[in-house]
C-alpha positions in Angstrom: 0.0 0.0 0.0 1.3 3.5 -0.8 0.2 6.5 1.2 1.0 10.1 0.5 4.0 10.0 2.8 5.4 7.0 0.9 4.9 8.7 -2.4 6.9 11.7 -1.1 9.6 9.4 0.1 9.9 7.8 -3.3 10.4 11.3 -4.9 12.9 12.4 -2.3 14.9 9.1 -2.6 14.9 9.4 -6.3 16.2 12.9 -6.2 19.1 12.0 -3.9 20.3 9.0 -5.8 23.0 9.2 -8.4 22.0 8.8 -12.1 23.8 5.5 -12.2 22.1 4.0 -9.2 19.1 1.6 -9.4 19.6 1.0 -13.1 19.1 -2.8 -13.7 21.2 -4.9 -16.0 21.8 -8.6 -16.5 24.6 -10.2 -14.5 23.9 -13.8 -15.5 21.6 -14.5 -18.5 18.5 -16.6 -19.0 18.4 -20.3 -18.2 21.8 -20.7 -16.5 20.1 -21.6 -13.2 16.9 -23.6 -12.8 13.6 -22.2 -11.7 14.8 -23.0 -8.2 17.3 -20.2 -8.3 17.8 -18.8 -4.8 20.5 -17.9 -2.3 22.2 -15.6 -3.1 25.2 -14.6 -0.9 28.5 -12.8 -1.5 31.4 -14.9 -0.2 34.6 -13.8 1.5 36.3 -14.2 -1.9 34.0 -11.6 -3.5 32.1 -14.1 -5.6 28.4 -14.6 -5.5 27.0 -18.0 -4.4 23.6 -19.1 -5.8 21.8 -22.4 -5.6 20.7 -24.7 -8.4 23.1 -24.0 -11.2 22.0 -26.1 -14.2 20.2 -28.6 -12.0 18.6 -28.6 -8.5 20.8 -29.7 -5.6 23.9 -27.6 -6.6 25.5 -24.4 -5.6 27.1 -22.2 -8.3 29.9 -19.7 -8.0 29.5 -16.5 -10.0 32.5 -14.2 -10.5 32.5 -10.4 -10.8 32.1 -10.7 -14.6 29.0 -12.9 -14.3 30.7 -16.2 -15.2 29.0 -19.1 -13.4 30.6 -22.4 -12.5 29.7 -25.4 -10.4 31.0 -24.9 -6.8 29.5 -27.9 -5.1 26.9 -30.6 -5.5 24.9 -31.1 -2.3 24.3 -34.6 -0.8 21.5 -36.7 -2.4 18.1 -35.5 -1.2 19.3 -32.0 -0.4 18.2 -28.9 -2.3 19.4 -25.5 -1.1 17.4 -22.3 -0.8 18.7 -19.3 1.2 22.4 -18.9 1.8 24.3 -16.8 4.4 28.1 -16.6 5.0 29.4 -17.3 8.5 32.2 -15.4 10.1 34.7 -18.0 9.1 33.7 -17.8 5.5 31.6 -21.0 5.4 28.4 -21.1 3.5 25.3 -21.8 5.6 22.6 -23.1 3.3 18.9 -23.7 4.1 18.2 -27.3 2.9 14.4 -27.3 2.4 14.1 -30.9 1.3 16.5 -32.2 4.0 15.0 -30.1 6.8 18.4 -28.8 7.9 20.9 -26.0 7.6 24.1 -27.2 5.8 27.6 -25.9 6.2 29.9 -25.8 3.2 33.6 -25.4 3.8 34.9 -22.7 1.4 38.3 -24.3 1.0 37.6 -28.0 0.9 34.0 -27.7 -0.3 33.0 -30.4 2.2 29.3 -30.4 3.1 28.1 -31.1 6.6 25.0 -30.7 8.6 25.2 -27.6 10.9 21.7 -27.9 12.3 18.7 -30.2 12.0 15.3 -28.7 12.2 13.1 -31.6 13.3 9.5 -30.8 12.7 10.2 -28.3 10.0 8.0 -28.0 6.9 10.6 -26.6 4.5 13.4 -24.4 5.8 13.3 -21.6 3.3 15.4 -18.6 4.0 17.9 -17.8 6.8 19.2 -14.6 8.4 22.3 -14.1 10.5 22.6 -11.8 13.4 25.8 -9.9 14.2 26.6 -12.4 17.0 26.2 -15.4 14.6 22.8 -16.5 15.7 20.6 -17.7 12.8 16.9 -17.4 12.2 15.0 -19.5 9.6 11.7 -19.1 7.9 9.7 -22.3 7.5 6.5 -22.0 5.3 3.9 -24.7 4.7 2.9 -24.0 1.2 0.0 -26.5 1.4 -1.4 -24.6 4.4 -1.0 -20.8 4.3 -1.7 -20.5 8.1 0.9 -23.0 9.3 4.2 -21.1 8.9 6.9 -21.4 11.5 9.9 -19.5 12.7 13.2 -21.0 14.0 16.3 -19.9 15.8 19.6 -21.7 15.4 22.2 -21.0 18.0 26.0 -20.8 17.2 26.4 -24.4 18.4 23.8 -25.6 15.9 21.0 -26.1 18.4 17.6 -25.3 16.8 14.6 -24.0 18.6 11.1 -23.5 17.3 10.1 -19.9 18.2 6.6 -19.5 16.6 4.0 -21.5 14.8 0.6 -20.6 13.2 2.1 -17.9 11.1 1.4 -17.2 7.4 3.7 -18.4 4.6 6.9 -17.2 6.3 9.5 -16.5 3.7 12.0 -13.6 3.6 13.9 -13.0 6.8 16.5 -10.4 7.9 18.2 -8.9 11.0 18.8 -5.2 11.3 22.4 -3.8 11.2 22.5 -3.4 15.0 21.0 -6.8 15.7 18.1 -5.3 17.6 15.3 -6.2 15.2 14.2 -9.3 13.2 12.1 -8.9 10.1 10.0 -11.7 8.7 7.6 -11.5 5.7 4.7 -13.7 4.8 4.3 -14.2 1.0 0.6 -15.1 0.6 -0.5 -12.6 3.3 1.7 -9.8 1.9 2.8 -8.7 5.3 6.2 -7.9 6.9 6.5 -8.3 10.6 9.2 -6.8 12.9 10.3 -8.2 16.3 12.5 -6.7 19.0 15.5 -9.0 19.5 17.2 -9.3 22.9 20.8 -9.9 23.8 20.0 -13.6 24.2 18.4 -13.9 20.8 14.9 -14.0 22.2 12.1 -12.2 20.3 9.4 -9.9 21.6 6.9 -7.1 20.7 5.9 -8.5 17.3 4.2 -5.8 15.2 3.3 -5.1 11.6 5.9 -3.1 9.6 4.1 -2.9 6.2 1.4 -4.7 4.2 1.2 -4.7 0.4 -2.0 -4.7 -1.6 -0.9 -7.1 -4.3 1.6 -9.7 -5.4 3.9 -11.7 -3.1 7.2 -11.4 -1.4 10.3 -13.5 -1.2 13.8 -12.9 0.2 15.0 -9.6 1.6 18.2 -7.9 2.9 19.0 -4.7 4.8 21.3 -2.0 3.8 23.7 -0.3 6.3 20.9 2.2 7.3 18.5 -0.6 8.0 16.3 -0.2 4.9 14.8 -3.5 3.7 15.3 -4.5 0.1 12.4 -6.9 -0.6 12.0 -9.2 -3.6 8.4 -8.6 -4.7 7.5 -11.9 -6.4 5.1 -11.4 -9.3 5.5 -7.6 -9.2 8.8 -7.6 -10.9 10.4 -5.1 -8.5 12.6 -4.8 -5.5 10.8 -2.7 -2.9 12.9 -0.6 -0.5 11.2 0.0 2.8 12.5 2.1 5.7 12.8 0.8 9.3 9.6 2.9 10.0 7.7 1.0 7.3 7.7 3.7 4.7 8.0 2.5 1.0 11.0 4.5 -0.3 11.4 3.2 -3.7 10.6 0.4 -6.1 13.3 -0.8 -8.5 11.8 -2.3 -11.7 13.4 -5.5 -12.9 13.4 -7.3 -16.2 11.9 -10.5 -14.8 8.6 -10.7 -12.9 9.5 -13.3 -10.2 12.4 -12.2 -8.1 13.2 -14.8 -5.4 15.9 -13.1 -3.3 18.5 -10.3 -3.1 22.0 -9.9 -1.8 24.6 -7.1 -1.5 28.1 -7.4 -2.8 30.7 -5.9 -5.2 33.9 -4.2 -4.3 32.2 -1.6 -2.2 29.2 -3.5 -0.9 26.7 -1.4 -3.0 26.0 -3.8 -5.8 22.7 -5.6 -5.4 22.1 -9.0 -7.0 18.6 -10.3 -7.6 17.8 -13.9 -8.5 14.8 -14.4 -10.9 12.8 -17.6 -11.0 11.1 -16.9 -14.3 14.4 -16.3 -16.1 16.8 -18.6 -14.2 19.0 -15.5 -14.3 20.6 -12.9 -12.0 20.0 -9.2 -12.5 22.0 -6.5 -10.7 21.9 -2.8 -9.9 23.9 -0.3 -7.8 22.3 1.0 -4.6 23.1 4.3 -2.9 24.1 2.5 0.3 26.1 -0.5 1.3 24.7 -3.7 2.5 24.5 -4.1 6.2 27.4 -6.6 6.3 29.7 -3.9 4.8 29.2 -1.2 7.3 28.4 2.5 6.8 
């Protein structure tokens, strides 16, 4: 939904951005990845890691020039979804078919189970707090009112935090680690929780609700603005921590599944597209939260 304040915010944001910012181009062309394209995450080596290169059950490595190669094949029965990068450079991968979070060693490419989510429907996307705590969304696509939310501690112990949610999907932690954001695709809502020093959540409240289309993955920039993949709308919506729609970045594809920051200065945004099996990219006017101010 767009109120008068949101419209004003869009105009002001547009005026402040450089002419080269928010201009979309292809990074990886059509059909290189399957319709299950997800992830993505920028690794410690500067490359982009994206799931389902050529076939499901793989992770691809994409260099700065958009060249994609197979990085690793996951164990039989595992299919990756969201990816985050741990402090030691390991890839943490939501395994939605294996009901786990996998760990991929960046040097040896060995794959191990970091956490098992017993009772999960389909671990979908993961967020990592500054202290290393993970949170995982867990939608039940057959039942839109049966979504779940998990916490995974640094030792790999998983705890079910909430049940009876909508189709939980995109998930992110604010730059200061004090907030957790979770969106629900079918319900078109984004919720925000306060996050305590112990990782506990409280004070759940609505951040924003959209009138049409769905949502998928999302990331914060260094100022705490959310970059939300609007599945079916063909845009990345940028929403302030106060719930104000600041900008919509039009994409070439219609079905973005996730976003990640990267590039040499942390301002390059990469968007995975289900309908194209491709990756689009644009420059933001702020760094991603992992890159600091």
